[in-house]
Structures are given as structure tokens and as C-alpha cells.
N, C-alpha and C positions, 0 to 999 in steps of 0.2 A: 341072523334070525329071520325067518321067513315071515312075511306079512300074512295075516289071515285072509282067506278068500271071502270077499264081500259080494253081496248080491248086486248085480249091475242095475243101475237106475232104469226104470221103465214106467209106463203110464200107471200101472197098478200101485207102485210104491213111491211115487213122487208127487208131492203137493205142488200144484201150479196155481190154484185159486184159493182165496180165503174160505169159500164155501165148503171146501174139501176137509177143512179142519173141524172136527167134531170131538168133543170130550165132555165128560161129566164134570161139572164144576164142583169144587170142594168147599170153597168159601164164597160168600156173597155179602154185599152191603145190605143192610136191612131193607132198603127200598127195592133193590133187585131181588132179594129173597122173597118179598111179597109177590113179585111177578112170577118167579120160578114156582112158588108153592100154590099160586092161584088164590091167595087170600089177601085181604086188605093190609095196607101198611100199618094202620092203627092196631090191627090184631097182632102183627109181628111185634110192634113196639110194646104192646101190653104183655105179651108172652115174655119178652126180654126183661121187662121190669119185674114181672113175677118171678122170673128165674133169679134175678139179683136178690130178691127178698127171700127166696126159698133156701132154707138152711139144711134141709134133709133130702136133697136130691142126689141121685146116683150119677147124674151127668156132670162132669167136670169140664171146665174150660169151654163153655158153649161159644164164647166169642173172644176175640182178642182185639186189642187196640194196636193198629199198625202205626198210627201217630196219635197225638193227643186228641184229635178230633175225628179220626177215621176208625170206625169199628167195623170189623168183618165177622160174620157168623159162620161157624162150621155147620154146613147144611145137614150132614148126617146126624150130628149131635142135636141139632134143632128138632129133627124128626124124632129122635130118641126121647127128647124131653117132652114133646107133644104126646107121645105114646105113654110115657110115665105119668103125665098129668091126667090122661084119660083113665089109666088104671087106678090112680088114687081117688078119682072122683066117683068111681063106681062103687 
């Protein structure tokens, strides 16, 4: 069986420095989320506490516990929950 033809490595498709790696993060710890979103950590914490108490939200699994003490938040779901809260308050 013939091997597929692969693109040869060149400067355009090869990572040589850490600065060349850029991606949109999917999850973040609450402290890092506050920096990504440009809001205070206390606001992030308050929103997460409100989410835990909110029983009629359409957003599910906003965060997960990687370990017993390490919580990571799904960034897109956090944004969706903020939008839902805004719609409900109007």
C-alpha cells in the first residue's frame, strides 16, 4: 500500500517558537477566565455561584471538576449563560 503524499515541512507550516502557537482556549480556571473575559474574579465567582443555584437555565455543564479541587469553566458556555442572564433580567 502506498503512503499518502504529505506536505514537506517548510517555514510556513512548521512551529519553531512557542509564540507561533495560537489557539482559542476552550476551558479556563475561574481566575484565568476573569483575565480572558476582562472582568473581576469576584464577578466570575458570583456568576458561577448563581449558576449552581439556578434551576431553570438552558445552559448545562458550565464547568467540570478535573480533580476534587480543580474546577475548569467552559468559556463558550459561560458566555452563553451571561447572555441568558441578561435576557432574563430585561
